[in-house]
C-alpha positions as CSV (number, residue, x, y, z in Angstrom):
1,M,-53.5,-37.2,-2.9
2,L,-51.7,-40.0,-4.7
3,L,-51.5,-42.2,-1.6
4,A,-54.9,-41.8,-0.1
5,R,-58.1,-43.5,-1.2
6,A,-60.0,-42.5,1.8
7,P,-59.3,-40.8,5.2
8,P,-57.4,-43.0,7.7
9,P,-59.5,-45.0,10.1
10,S,-60.2,-43.4,13.5
11,P,-57.5,-44.0,16.1
12,S,-60.3,-45.4,18.3
13,A,-60.0,-48.6,16.3
14,F,-56.8,-49.3,18.3
15,N,-58.0,-48.2,21.7
16,S,-57.4,-50.3,24.7
17,P,-59.5,-53.5,24.8
18,T,-62.3,-54.0,27.3
19,I,-60.0,-56.1,29.5
20,S,-57.0,-53.9,30.2
21,V,-53.5,-55.2,30.4
22,R,-53.1,-53.2,33.7
23,A,-56.0,-55.1,35.2
24,F,-54.5,-58.4,34.1
25,H,-51.2,-57.5,35.8
26,R,-53.1,-56.6,39.0
27,R,-54.7,-60.0,39.1
28,R,-51.4,-61.7,38.3
29,L,-49.6,-59.8,41.1
30,A,-52.1,-60.8,43.7
31,A,-51.1,-63.2,46.5
32,P,-50.1,-66.7,45.2
33,G,-53.0,-68.3,47.1
34,A,-55.5,-65.9,45.6
35,A,-54.1,-66.5,42.1
36,A,-54.4,-70.2,42.5
37,T,-57.9,-69.9,43.8
38,A,-58.9,-67.6,40.9
39,A,-57.3,-70.0,38.4
40,S,-59.2,-72.9,39.9
41,K,-62.4,-71.0,39.5
42,S,-61.6,-70.0,35.9
43,P,-64.4,-70.5,33.4
44,S,-61.9,-72.5,31.2
45,L,-62.5,-75.5,33.5
46,R,-65.8,-77.3,33.1
47,V,-67.0,-79.8,35.6
48,G,-64.7,-82.8,35.6
49,Q,-62.3,-81.2,33.2
50,K,-58.6,-81.2,34.1
51,R,-56.5,-78.1,33.9
52,K,-54.0,-78.4,31.0
53,Q,-50.4,-77.8,32.0
54,V,-47.1,-78.0,30.3
55,A,-43.8,-77.7,32.2
56,S,-41.3,-79.3,29.9
57,V,-39.7,-77.6,26.9
58,A,-39.6,-81.1,25.3
59,N,-43.4,-81.2,25.1
60,P,-44.6,-81.6,21.4
61,L,-46.8,-78.5,21.8
62,V,-43.8,-76.4,22.8
63,K,-41.7,-77.7,19.9
64,H,-44.6,-76.9,17.5
65,C,-44.9,-73.3,18.8
66,V,-41.1,-72.7,18.6
67,K,-41.1,-73.9,15.0
68,L,-44.0,-71.7,14.2
69,R,-42.1,-68.7,15.7
70,D,-38.9,-69.5,13.8
71,S,-39.9,-70.9,10.4
72,A,-41.9,-69.0,7.8
73,A,-42.2,-72.2,5.7
74,Y,-43.6,-74.1,8.7
75,R,-46.1,-71.3,9.4
76,R,-47.3,-71.3,5.9
77,S,-47.6,-75.1,5.7
78,C,-49.6,-75.2,9.0
79,R,-51.5,-71.9,8.2
80,R,-50.8,-70.9,11.8
81,L,-48.9,-68.1,13.5
82,V,-47.7,-67.2,17.0
83,L,-48.6,-64.0,18.6
84,V,-46.7,-63.0,21.8
85,G,-48.0,-60.7,24.6
86,L,-51.4,-60.1,26.2
87,A,-51.8,-56.6,24.7
88,P,-51.5,-57.6,21.0
89,I,-53.6,-60.7,21.5
90,L,-56.4,-58.8,23.1
91,E,-56.2,-56.1,20.4
92,I,-56.4,-58.7,17.6
93,C,-59.2,-60.6,19.2
94,R,-61.2,-57.5,20.0
95,L,-61.1,-56.5,16.3
96,G,-62.2,-60.0,15.3
97,L,-59.2,-60.4,13.0
98,A,-58.1,-64.0,13.7
99,A,-59.3,-67.1,15.5
100,I,-57.3,-68.6,18.4
101,D,-56.2,-72.2,18.0
102,C,-54.6,-72.4,21.4
103,L,-54.0,-70.0,24.2
104,L,-50.9,-70.4,26.4
105,L,-50.9,-68.6,29.7
106,L,-48.1,-68.3,32.3
107,D,-48.8,-70.7,35.2
108,G,-50.8,-68.9,37.9
109,A,-52.4,-66.4,35.6
110,E,-56.1,-65.9,35.4
111,V,-57.8,-66.5,32.0
112,P,-59.3,-63.2,30.7
113,G,-63.0,-64.0,30.0
114,E,-62.9,-62.4,26.6
115,L,-60.0,-64.6,25.5
116,H,-61.6,-67.7,27.0
117,E,-64.6,-67.4,24.8
118,L,-62.5,-66.8,21.6
119,S,-60.1,-69.7,22.4
120,G,-63.0,-72.2,22.8
121,G,-61.6,-73.1,26.2
122,N,-58.4,-74.4,24.7
123,V,-56.2,-72.9,27.3
124,V,-52.8,-74.4,28.4
125,Y,-50.9,-73.1,31.5
126,V,-47.1,-73.2,31.0
127,S,-44.1,-72.8,33.2
128,A,-41.8,-69.7,33.0
129,T,-39.2,-71.9,31.4
130,V,-41.6,-72.9,28.6
131,M,-42.9,-69.3,28.2
132,K,-39.3,-68.1,27.6
133,K,-38.6,-71.0,25.2
134,I,-41.6,-70.2,23.0
135,S,-41.3,-66.4,23.1
136,G,-37.5,-66.4,22.7
137,M,-37.2,-63.8,25.4
138,Q,-35.1,-63.9,28.6
139,S,-37.9,-62.6,30.8
140,V,-41.6,-63.4,31.2
141,D,-42.5,-59.9,32.5
142,S,-44.2,-58.9,29.3
143,T,-45.1,-62.4,28.0
144,E,-47.9,-63.6,30.2
145,A,-49.8,-64.9,27.2
146,I,-49.0,-66.5,23.8
147,A,-51.7,-67.4,21.2
148,V,-51.4,-69.8,18.3
149,M,-53.7,-68.3,15.7
150,H,-55.1,-69.1,12.3
151,M,-53.4,-67.4,9.4
152,P,-55.8,-65.1,7.6
153,K,-57.5,-66.7,4.5
154,H,-56.7,-63.7,2.4
155,F,-52.9,-64.4,2.6
156,C,-51.8,-66.1,-0.6
157,D,-48.3,-67.5,-1.4
158,L,-48.3,-67.8,-5.2
159,G,-45.4,-70.2,-5.0
160,D,-47.9,-72.7,-3.5
161,D,-51.2,-71.7,-5.0
162,E,-52.4,-71.3,-8.5
163,G,-51.2,-67.9,-9.7
164,G,-54.3,-66.5,-11.5
165,A,-56.8,-68.0,-9.0
166,G,-54.7,-66.7,-6.1
167,L,-54.6,-63.1,-7.5
168,D,-58.3,-63.1,-8.2
169,A,-59.1,-64.4,-4.7
170,S,-56.9,-61.8,-3.1
171,F,-57.4,-58.7,-5.2
172,Q,-60.8,-57.8,-6.8
173,S,-60.5,-54.9,-9.1
174,P,-57.8,-53.2,-7.1
175,K,-57.1,-49.5,-7.4
176,R,-54.1,-49.2,-5.1
177,I,-51.5,-51.9,-4.3
178,L,-48.4,-51.4,-2.2
179,V,-45.5,-53.5,-3.6
180,L,-42.5,-54.2,-1.3
181,D,-39.2,-55.0,-2.9
182,G,-36.7,-56.8,-0.6
183,I,-37.9,-55.3,2.7
184,Q,-36.0,-57.5,5.2
185,D,-36.5,-55.7,8.4
186,P,-39.7,-57.1,10.0
187,G,-40.4,-53.9,11.9
188,N,-40.3,-51.8,8.7
189,L,-42.4,-54.4,6.8
190,G,-45.1,-54.3,9.5
191,T,-45.1,-50.5,9.6
192,L,-45.5,-50.3,5.8
193,I,-48.4,-52.8,5.9
194,R,-50.1,-50.8,8.7
195,S,-49.7,-47.6,6.6
196,A,-51.3,-49.3,3.5
197,C,-54.2,-50.3,5.7
198,A,-54.5,-46.8,7.2
199,F,-54.8,-45.3,3.7
200,K,-57.4,-48.0,2.8
201,W,-55.4,-49.5,0.0
202,D,-56.5,-52.7,-1.5
203,G,-53.6,-54.9,-0.5
204,V,-49.9,-55.6,-0.4
205,F,-47.7,-57.6,-2.8
206,L,-44.4,-59.0,-1.5
207,L,-41.6,-59.6,-4.0
208,P,-38.8,-62.1,-3.3
209,A,-36.3,-61.3,-0.5
210,C,-39.0,-59.7,1.7
211,C,-39.3,-61.1,5.2
212,D,-42.4,-63.0,6.3
213,P,-45.3,-60.7,7.3
214,F,-46.2,-63.1,10.1
215,N,-42.8,-62.9,11.7
216,E,-43.6,-62.0,15.3
217,K,-41.9,-58.6,15.1
218,A,-43.7,-57.8,11.9
219,L,-47.0,-58.7,13.4
220,R,-46.4,-56.4,16.3
221,A,-45.4,-53.5,14.0
222,A,-48.4,-54.0,11.8
223,R,-50.8,-53.8,14.8
224,G,-53.4,-56.1,13.2
225,A,-53.1,-54.7,9.7
226,S,-51.5,-57.9,8.3
227,L,-54.5,-59.9,9.5
228,Q,-57.1,-57.7,7.7
229,L,-55.4,-56.5,4.5
230,P,-55.0,-58.9,1.6
231,I,-51.3,-59.9,1.3
232,V,-49.8,-61.8,-1.7
233,S,-46.3,-63.2,-1.9
234,G,-45.0,-63.8,-5.4
235,N,-42.3,-63.1,-8.0
236,W,-42.0,-60.6,-10.8
237,C,-43.9,-62.7,-13.3
238,D,-46.8,-62.8,-10.8
239,L,-46.6,-59.0,-10.4
240,H,-46.6,-58.5,-14.2
241,D,-49.7,-60.7,-14.4
242,L,-51.4,-58.6,-11.8
243,V,-50.5,-55.3,-13.5
244,T,-51.6,-56.6,-16.9
245,R,-54.8,-58.2,-15.6
246,Y,-56.1,-55.0,-14.0
247,G,-54.4,-52.4,-16.2
248,M,-52.4,-50.9,-13.4
249,K,-49.6,-48.3,-13.7
250,M,-46.4,-49.0,-11.8
251,L,-44.6,-46.3,-9.8
252,A,-41.6,-46.7,-7.6
253,G,-40.2,-44.5,-4.9
254,H,-36.6,-43.5,-5.8
255,P,-34.1,-40.9,-4.5
256,E,-33.8,-38.0,-7.0
257,S,-30.0,-37.8,-6.5
258,S,-29.3,-41.5,-7.1
259,S,-27.2,-42.5,-10.0
260,D,-29.1,-45.6,-11.2
261,G,-32.0,-43.9,-13.0
262,S,-32.3,-40.3,-11.6
263,E,-32.3,-38.9,-15.1
264,R,-35.9,-40.2,-15.5
265,T,-37.0,-39.7,-11.9
266,H,-40.1,-37.5,-11.6
267,T,-40.6,-35.2,-8.6
268,L,-43.9,-35.9,-6.9
269,S,-46.0,-32.7,-7.2
270,N,-49.6,-31.8,-6.8
271,E,-50.0,-31.9,-10.6
272,L,-48.5,-35.4,-10.9
273,A,-50.7,-36.6,-8.0
274,D,-53.8,-35.2,-9.6
275,S,-53.1,-36.8,-12.9
276,L,-52.8,-40.2,-11.2
277,M,-56.1,-40.0,-9.2
278,S,-58.1,-42.0,-11.7
279,E,-55.3,-44.5,-12.4
280,S,-55.0,-47.9,-10.9
281,L,-51.6,-47.9,-9.3
282,C,-48.9,-50.2,-7.9
283,L,-46.4,-48.3,-5.8
284,V,-43.1,-50.1,-5.2
285,L,-40.9,-49.3,-2.3
286,G,-37.4,-50.8,-1.8
287,S,-35.3,-51.5,1.3
288,E,-33.3,-48.9,3.1
289,G,-30.0,-50.7,2.5
290,N,-30.3,-51.9,-1.1
291,G,-33.0,-49.7,-2.5
292,L,-34.9,-50.8,-5.5
293,S,-34.0,-54.0,-7.4
294,E,-32.9,-53.6,-11.0
295,E,-36.1,-55.2,-12.2
296,T,-38.1,-52.5,-10.4
297,V,-36.0,-49.6,-11.7
298,Q,-36.4,-50.8,-15.3
299,A,-40.2,-51.6,-15.0
300,C,-41.5,-48.6,-13.1
301,D,-41.9,-44.9,-13.5
302,L,-39.6,-43.5,-10.8
303,V,-40.9,-40.8,-8.4
304,S,-39.2,-38.9,-5.6
305,I,-40.6,-36.8,-2.8
306,P,-39.0,-33.4,-2.5
307,M,-37.4,-32.8,0.9
308,E,-35.9,-29.6,2.4
309,G,-32.2,-29.6,3.4
310,E,-29.3,-31.8,2.4
311,Y,-29.4,-35.6,2.8
312,L,-26.6,-38.1,2.3
313,L,-27.3,-41.4,0.5
314,Y,-25.3,-44.3,1.9
């Protein structure tokens, strides 16, 4: 098939971690005295070491975390990201995809041993008010833990790095690259990155107007894919450099009935897919609202996927 390089990874890769979220909830919902005793015996505290606590939203650490959550530019300058929720943190750590810089736990919670080792003991207990401030949520029911993590080394912003060197470091003789054109919904962006990872493509290229892949919602939707798949953010000049450097063919998904190029839109068939098997490809997908940019329509061979029934284009 056109999209597949290899069979998708086994679903077992995303099975529940060794330490279950349900078990963590049971420990947290224990009697207050028992929770305090468990926390006091936590392996995060060495002899003579004080328990780190933050109760004020004015604390510099809280301000740092909030800025990491809200600002893509700040995330990239610090090379750090914020992951909210025990389940995704355990999932990412179990797969060994990112290192924890600092682990924030809701006051009274017990440190899961697996996370303690991966955080290097850098655990901070925070109040419910602080947890709400950092997570941006009104409730702490599903936000017992927040992790500040290192951004993956294979993420490259060509606006900051040397173009050619950044491309070479991220993509080495790529055969399949997913290019996203103006995808602004973080949930959709994360899902597309996860799909590229499932099909074992070589990476993702983000054109301007795409949202940040390390937005908290995008991270959740990607389910760890954005931390293991090379991602490059650049402009059309950078993309042309990539295509020229590796001799790649450019395709773009496009509605057959659209008026801005449908006369040269090819229907994706078995014959077309077979003819492209040996080609190195960039597949460009546009946003739901605006579709493909004019640059993409002009630069790519347009393909549509045939669908049964009648569909309206808004």
